[in-house]
Z-matrix of the N, CA and C atoms (Angstrom, degrees):
N
C 1 1.412
C 2 1.480 1 109.35
N 3 1.378 2 114.24 1 129.55
C 4 1.492 3 115.76 2 -180.00
C 5 1.582 4 106.69 3 -93.07
N 6 1.269 5 112.69 4 124.93
C 7 1.463 6 122.64 5 179.17
C 8 1.499 7 108.45 6 -100.84
N 9 1.303 8 116.35 7 103.22
C 10 1.502 9 123.80 8 178.36
C 11 1.526 10 106.88 9 -136.46
N 12 1.339 11 114.61 10 136.75
C 13 1.452 12 120.49 11 -176.53
C 14 1.534 13 117.66 12 -52.56
N 15 1.245 14 117.77 13 -33.17
C 16 1.480 15 121.40 14 -176.28
C 17 1.545 16 109.62 15 -79.70
N 18 1.282 17 120.73 16 -16.91
C 19 1.519 18 120.84 17 179.94
C 20 1.576 19 106.12 18 -74.79
N 21 1.359 20 111.77 19 156.34
C 22 1.437 21 118.60 20 176.75
C 23 1.533 22 108.37 21 -92.10
N 24 1.352 23 114.41 22 159.60
C 25 1.411 24 121.40 23 176.49
C 26 1.529 25 111.07 24 -57.12
N 27 1.316 26 114.60 25 -38.94
C 28 1.511 27 118.37 26 179.01
C 29 1.514 28 112.04 27 -59.48
N 30 1.343 29 117.07 28 -29.50
C 31 1.496 30 119.23 29 176.57
C 32 1.522 31 111.55 30 -65.54
N 33 1.356 32 116.99 31 -34.36
C 34 1.480 33 118.29 32 177.42
C 35 1.519 34 110.99 33 -74.00
N 36 1.364 35 117.68 34 -33.77
C 37 1.393 36 121.02 35 175.10
C 38 1.565 37 112.10 36 -61.24
N 39 1.337 38 113.52 37 -42.94
C 40 1.459 39 117.25 38 178.66
C 41 1.529 40 113.14 39 -67.94
N 42 1.323 41 116.03 40 -39.10
C 43 1.546 42 118.93 41 174.81
C 44 1.488 43 108.86 42 -61.14
N 45 1.311 44 118.90 43 -45.83
C 46 1.542 45 121.37 44 -179.46
C 47 1.534 46 107.90 45 -62.07
N 48 1.329 47 117.60 46 -43.41
C 49 1.444 48 120.92 47 -173.51
C 50 1.560 49 111.54 48 -68.16
N 51 1.309 50 117.03 49 -30.78
C 52 1.496 51 119.68 50 173.99
C 53 1.520 52 114.30 51 -57.36
N 54 1.391 53 114.53 52 -37.00
C 55 1.461 54 119.71 53 -179.72
C 56 1.526 55 111.78 54 -88.20
N 57 1.303 56 115.42 55 -36.07
C 58 1.505 57 122.49 56 -177.89
C 59 1.472 58 111.05 57 -125.32
N 60 1.357 59 116.66 58 75.11
C 61 1.445 60 122.71 59 -172.19
C 62 1.580 61 116.19 60 -62.18
N 63 1.326 62 118.50 61 -15.92
C 64 1.466 63 122.72 62 -178.24
C 65 1.512 64 110.67 63 -101.74
N 66 1.320 65 119.73 64 6.96
C 67 1.420 66 123.74 65 -179.52
C 68 1.476 67 110.63 66 -124.67
N 69 1.367 68 119.74 67 165.28
C 70 1.433 69 121.88 68 167.87
C 71 1.525 70 110.12 69 -145.18
N 72 1.378 71 114.20 70 159.05
C 73 1.400 72 120.02 71 175.12
C 74 1.512 73 108.95 72 -114.86
N 75 1.332 74 114.32 73 147.90
C 76 1.483 75 122.57 74 173.81
C 77 1.543 76 105.88 75 -126.11
N 78 1.306 77 116.38 76 150.43
C 79 1.415 78 126.46 77 -177.87
C 80 1.555 79 109.20 78 -106.17
N 81 1.318 80 114.98 79 140.74
C 82 1.481 81 120.25 80 -176.47
C 83 1.521 82 111.02 81 -127.81
N 84 1.379 83 112.92 82 156.82
C 85 1.478 84 119.27 83 176.82
C 86 1.500 85 113.10 84 -64.93
N 87 1.317 86 118.75 85 -39.16
C 88 1.415 87 123.54 86 -176.05
C 89 1.482 88 111.45 87 -123.59
N 90 1.381 89 118.15 88 152.42
C 91 1.460 90 121.70 89 177.63
C 92 1.526 91 116.52 90 -72.36
N 93 1.289 92 118.69 91 163.03
C 94 1.406 93 124.53 92 169.46
C 95 1.514 94 107.72 93 -127.29
N 96 1.283 95 116.40 94 160.42
C 97 1.446 96 119.00 95 179.59
C 98 1.579 97 110.21 96 -93.77
N 99 1.243 98 118.60 97 162.28
C 100 1.457 99 123.57 98 178.89
C 101 1.504 100 108.46 99 -59.50
N 102 1.316 101 115.74 100 132.53
C 103 1.462 102 119.20 101 178.80
C 104 1.549 103 112.72 102 89.77
N 105 1.302 104 118.18 103 0.20
C 106 1.475 105 125.21 104 176.87
C 107 1.529 106 111.58 105 -119.74
N 108 1.360 107 115.90 106 152.59
C 109 1.408 108 120.56 107 178.88
C 110 1.527 109 110.44 108 -87.31
N 111 1.318 110 117.05 109 177.04
C 112 1.454 111 125.48 110 178.13
C 113 1.540 112 109.37 111 -113.28
N 114 1.215 113 118.64 112 147.03
C 115 1.472 114 127.64 113 -179.95
C 116 1.545 115 105.66 114 -76.35
N 117 1.328 116 115.71 115 109.06
C 118 1.520 117 120.81 116 -173.75
C 119 1.540 118 108.84 117 -66.06
N 120 1.332 119 121.27 118 -11.31
C 121 1.469 120 122.11 119 174.28
C 122 1.513 121 109.84 120 -72.75
N 123 1.345 122 117.88 121 -12.57
C 124 1.469 123 121.50 122 -175.91
C 125 1.533 124 110.30 123 -102.22
N 126 1.338 125 118.64 124 9.00
C 127 1.500 126 117.40 125 178.26
C 128 1.541 127 109.44 126 -62.39
N 129 1.308 128 115.58 127 138.54
C 130 1.452 129 124.36 128 -179.15
C 131 1.514 130 109.56 129 -88.91
N 132 1.296 131 116.63 130 151.21
C 133 1.458 132 125.00 131 173.36
C 134 1.506 133 108.06 132 -67.50
N 135 1.346 134 117.13 133 124.50
C 136 1.458 135 119.53 134 -179.15
C 137 1.475 136 116.16 135 -70.29
N 138 1.312 137 119.00 136 -5.68
C 139 1.469 138 123.13 137 176.45
C 140 1.518 139 109.51 138 -83.01
N 141 1.343 140 119.40 139 -12.90
C 142 1.434 141 120.45 140 177.51
C 143 1.535 142 111.60 141 -62.96
N 144 1.307 143 117.28 142 147.33
C 145 1.442 144 120.90 143 171.14
C 146 1.515 145 110.49 144 -76.41
N 147 1.347 146 115.69 145 151.51
C 148 1.380 147 121.79 146 177.17
C 149 1.490 148 113.22 147 -53.71
N 150 1.272 149 117.08 148 -45.33
C 151 1.442 150 123.81 149 -178.05
C 152 1.551 151 111.51 150 -62.77
N 153 1.274 152 119.62 151 -21.57
C 154 1.437 153 122.71 152 174.93
C 155 1.481 154 119.05 153 -77.22
N 156 1.311 155 114.38 154 -18.06
C 157 1.409 156 119.20 155 -177.96
C 158 1.544 157 116.54 156 -122.97
N 159 1.281 158 114.68 157 -5.89
C 160 1.565 159 119.35 158 179.87
C 161 1.509 160 108.64 159 -68.93
N 162 1.348 161 113.35 160 134.70
C 163 1.429 162 120.19 161 174.66
C 164 1.549 163 109.08 162 -78.38
N 165 1.260 164 114.73 163 -29.08
C 166 1.488 165 125.13 164 179.13
C 167 1.555 166 106.49 165 -127.71
N 168 1.355 167 114.09 166 122.95
C 169 1.487 168 116.33 167 -179.39
C 170 1.519 169 110.28 168 -78.19
N 171 1.247 170 114.79 169 95.75
C 172 1.547 171 120.06 170 -179.98
C 173 1.495 172 105.95 171 -135.27
N 174 1.359 173 115.83 172 147.66
C 175 1.460 174 123.50 173 173.91
C 176 1.503 175 106.33 174 -125.79
N 177 1.312 176 114.06 175 158.14
C 178 1.460 177 118.79 176 177.59
C 179 1.568 178 108.30 177 162.00
N 180 1.275 179 116.28 178 -159.65
C 181 1.436 180 121.24 179 -179.17
C 182 1.541 181 110.41 180 -123.32
N 183 1.267 182 116.21 181 134.80
C 184 1.479 183 121.28 182 177.84
C 185 1.520 184 107.45 183 -106.62
N 186 1.328 185 117.76 184 112.25
C 187 1.458 186 122.73 185 179.88
C 188 1.519 187 108.52 186 -71.79
N 189 1.360 188 114.45 187 129.16
C 190 1.498 189 119.30 188 -178.41
C 191 1.518 190 106.40 189 -96.19
N 192 1.350 191 113.28 190 95.35
C 193 1.508 192 125.24 191 -174.70
C 194 1.528 193 106.70 192 -93.55
N 195 1.292 194 118.56 193 116.37
C 196 1.451 195 122.43 194 -178.65
C 197 1.562 196 111.06 195 -65.78
N 198 1.330 197 117.03 196 -17.89
C 199 1.490 198 118.74 197 179.43
C 200 1.558 199 113.69 198 -91.90
N 201 1.323 200 115.68 199 -5.36
C 202 1.447 201 120.71 200 177.52
C 203 1.496 202 109.88 201 -73.01
N 204 1.287 203 117.08 202 139.84
C 205 1.490 204 121.86 203 175.95
C 206 1.543 205 109.32 204 -69.65
N 207 1.290 206 114.77 205 152.89
C 208 1.510 207 119.23 206 178.63
C 209 1.599 208 107.50 207 -59.25
N 210 1.312 209 113.14 208 -48.42
C 211 1.453 210 116.44 209 -177.95
C 212 1.558 211 111.56 210 -55.95
N 213 1.335 212 117.76 211 -46.04
C 214 1.467 213 120.06 212 -179.33
C 215 1.538 214 109.47 213 -65.59
N 216 1.344 215 120.01 214 -38.41
C 217 1.441 216 121.52 215 177.08
C 218 1.451 217 112.58 216 -59.80
N 219 1.320 218 117.20 217 -47.82
C 220 1.525 219 122.75 218 178.89
C 221 1.479 220 110.28 219 -61.32
N 222 1.301 221 117.51 220 -45.34
C 223 1.505 222 121.96 221 179.28
C 224 1.471 223 112.83 222 -62.42
N 225 1.369 224 116.80 223 -41.69
C 226 1.462 225 121.17 224 -178.35
C 227 1.560 226 108.01 225 -66.87
N 228 1.350 227 117.75 226 -42.34
C 229 1.473 228 116.91 227 176.23
C 230 1.477 229 113.46 228 -56.12
N 231 1.350 230 114.28 229 -40.91
C 232 1.495 231 118.16 230 -177.66
C 233 1.486 232 111.86 231 -73.96
N 234 1.327 233 119.34 232 -43.43
C 235 1.435 234 123.17 233 -178.22
C 236 1.510 235 116.74 234 -70.34
N 237 1.375 236 112.65 235 -40.35
C 238 1.435 237 120.55 236 -173.35
C 239 1.565 238 112.12 237 -89.07
N 240 1.339 239 115.91 238 -31.74
C 241 1.486 240 119.42 239 -172.62
C 242 1.550 241 113.89 240 -127.10
N 243 1.312 242 118.30 241 2.33
C 244 1.472 243 122.35 242 -177.80
C 245 1.444 244 116.04 243 60.46
N 246 1.372 245 116.33 244 33.13
C 247 1.464 246 119.89 245 -178.13
C 248 1.554 247 107.56 246 -114.71
N 249 1.294 248 115.39 247 125.82
C 250 1.510 249 120.80 248 177.21
C 251 1.510 250 108.30 249 -92.35
N 252 1.359 251 116.08 250 114.50
C 253 1.411 252 120.22 251 -175.50
C 254 1.536 253 108.38 252 -124.33
N 255 1.325 254 116.60 253 165.17
C 256 1.415 255 123.77 254 171.25
C 257 1.611 256 103.47 255 -142.85
N 258 1.403 257 113.63 256 129.42
C 259 1.419 258 119.50 257 177.08
C 260 1.544 259 109.52 258 -84.29
N 261 1.241 260 122.12 259 140.51
C 262 1.464 261 127.07 260 179.83
C 263 1.549 262 108.03 261 -123.69
N 264 1.347 263 115.59 262 148.20
C 265 1.472 264 121.59 263 171.20
C 266 1.550 265 106.50 264 -130.83
N 267 1.305 266 112.16 265 153.87
C 268 1.492 267 117.63 266 -178.68
C 269 1.514 268 108.70 267 -93.92
N 270 1.306 269 115.03 268 132.58
C 271 1.431 270 119.83 269 179.78
C 272 1.541 271 109.17 270 -141.03
N 273 1.302 272 118.18 271 119.96
C 274 1.480 273 123.26 272 -178.04
C 275 1.535 274 111.17 273 53.63
N 276 1.373 275 111.78 274 43.52
C 277 1.483 276 117.76 275 173.38
C 278 1.500 277 115.12 276 80.78
N 279 1.355 278 119.17 277 3.38
C 280 1.492 279 121.91 278 179.53
C 281 1.507 280 112.35 279 -126.28
N 282 1.361 281 114.36 280 141.36
C 283 1.445 282 116.58 281 179.00
C 284 1.537 283 108.45 282 -80.57
N 285 1.273 284 115.23 283 130.94
C 286 1.476 285 120.68 284 -179.92
C 287 1.537 286 112.15 285 -121.23
N 288 1.315 287 117.44 286 138.98
C 289 1.483 288 121.26 287 175.00
C 290 1.544 289 105.02 288 -68.40
N 291 1.330 290 116.34 289 139.95
C 292 1.465 291 119.96 290 -175.38
C 293 1.568 292 111.76 291 -90.26
N 294 1.266 293 118.76 292 22.16
C 295 1.472 294 116.91 293 -170.32
C 296 1.514 295 110.57 294 -64.47
N 297 1.328 296 122.03 295 -30.23
C 298 1.406 297 122.75 296 179.84
C 299 1.539 298 112.32 297 -65.86
N 300 1.375 299 114.70 298 -28.73
C 301 1.433 300 123.53 299 -178.57
C 302 1.516 301 114.79 300 -112.24
N 303 1.305 302 115.79 301 33.27
C 304 1.435 303 123.59 302 -179.44
C 305 1.554 304 110.48 303 -52.74
N 306 1.303 305 116.49 304 -29.51
C 307 1.461 306 117.29 305 -175.91
C 308 1.530 307 113.50 306 -79.63
N 309 1.321 308 116.10 307 -10.45
C 310 1.509 309 119.02 308 -179.27
C 311 1.516 310 107.59 309 -73.63
N 312 1.308 311 117.19 310 150.80
C 313 1.502 312 120.01 311 175.81
C 314 1.562 313 108.89 312 -74.38
N 315 1.299 314 111.72 313 160.76
C 316 1.522 315 116.38 314 176.94
C 317 1.494 316 110.02 315 -57.92
N 318 1.346 317 117.84 316 -38.40
C 319 1.456 318 122.02 317 179.51
C 320 1.436 319 111.82 318 -60.94
N 321 1.365 320 117.00 319 -46.65
C 322 1.491 321 120.97 320 -177.97
C 323 1.566 322 109.63 321 -63.64
N 324 1.319 323 116.47 322 -40.69
C 325 1.443 324 119.65 323 179.10
C 326 1.537 325 108.39 324 -62.83
N 327 1.295 326 116.69 325 -50.16
C 328 1.451 327 121.79 326 178.73
C 329 1.521 328 111.15 327 -51.92
N 330 1.332 329 116.33 328 -51.80
C 331 1.483 330 122.12 329 -178.83
C 332 1.548 331 109.81 330 -60.27
N 333 1.295 332 117.09 331 -42.46
C 334 1.497 333 120.00 332 -178.78
C 335 1.569 334 111.02 333 -63.04
N 336 1.357 335 112.63 334 -40.14
C 337 1.481 336 119.37 335 179.95
C 338 1.548 337 108.37 336 -67.26
N 339 1.274 338 115.62 337 -37.93
C 340 1.477 339 119.47 338 -177.07
C 341 1.534 340 108.47 339 -64.49
N 342 1.338 341 118.87 340 -41.08
C 343 1.477 342 124.54 341 -178.50
C 344 1.520 343 112.07 342 -77.54
N 345 1.273 344 116.24 343 -41.87
C 346 1.456 345 120.82 344 -173.37
C 347 1.485 346 117.45 345 -100.37
N 348 1.343 347 116.20 346 -10.36
C 349 1.504 348 120.40 347 -170.20
C 350 1.519 349 114.52 348 -55.56
N 351 1.281 350 119.75 349 -49.80
C 352 1.451 351 122.29 350 -176.32
C 353 1.484 352 112.72 351 -116.00
N 354 1.353 353 115.28 352 30.60
C 355 1.448 354 118.47 353 -172.87
C 356 1.504 355 113.62 354 -61.26
N 357 1.323 356 115.24 355 -30.36
C 358 1.537 357 115.81 356 179.46
C 359 1.527 358 109.80 357 -69.80
N 360 1.281 359 120.04 358 -25.28
C 361 1.449 360 120.01 359 178.24
C 362 1.506 361 111.35 360 -64.35
N 363 1.293 362 118.37 361 -24.53
C 364 1.474 363 123.24 362 178.04
C 365 1.599 364 109.36 363 -70.12
N 366 1.273 365 117.85 364 -23.88
C 367 1.421 366 121.29 365 -175.47
C 368 1.539 367 111.49 366 -85.16
N 369 1.315 368 117.91 367 -17.12
C 370 1.474 369 125.00 368 -177.61
C 371 1.553 370 109.44 369 -94.73
N 372 1.328 371 116.94 370 123.01
C 373 1.464 372 114.54 371 178.12
C 374 1.575 373 109.84 372 -63.92
N 375 1.347 374 112.34 373 139.60
C 376 1.430 375 116.42 374 -178.97
C 377 1.531 376 114.38 375 -68.96
N 378 1.307 377 117.47 376 -36.86
C 379 1.483 378 121.46 377 -178.26
C 380 1.588 379 107.92 378 -130.47
N 381 1.314 380 117.48 379 77.30
C 382 1.481 381 117.52 380 -176.28
C 383 1.550 382 106.08 381 -67.85
N 384 1.290 383 114.91 382 139.55
C 385 1.513 384 122.77 383 -179.44
C 386 1.507 385 109.01 384 -109.87
């Protein structure tokens, strides 16, 4: 992911989603610690530019390593680029913050979301008569 001040937060979401299509990231006003959730009232507008929300004005590239734990990824984004993020996965049709499973790798989270994401849809008949 290219972190440059003029890019919008939505651009980072798109970059992340290209590598992990069954996950999403949200940006927050304040940080959270590993193993804790984020207050969803603090979600930032994805149309904001990175430079408008960075706590530390840094640019660079964030390697999206599938073997990195979610907690480490979130912490690296905060420490290296001043961005407060939370990774989400879909389970039973709902987006969940992954704070309980921060020790899981991004790949494991993505695979879990792929399998469980729309599981409830399988229980509903497509064409009820």
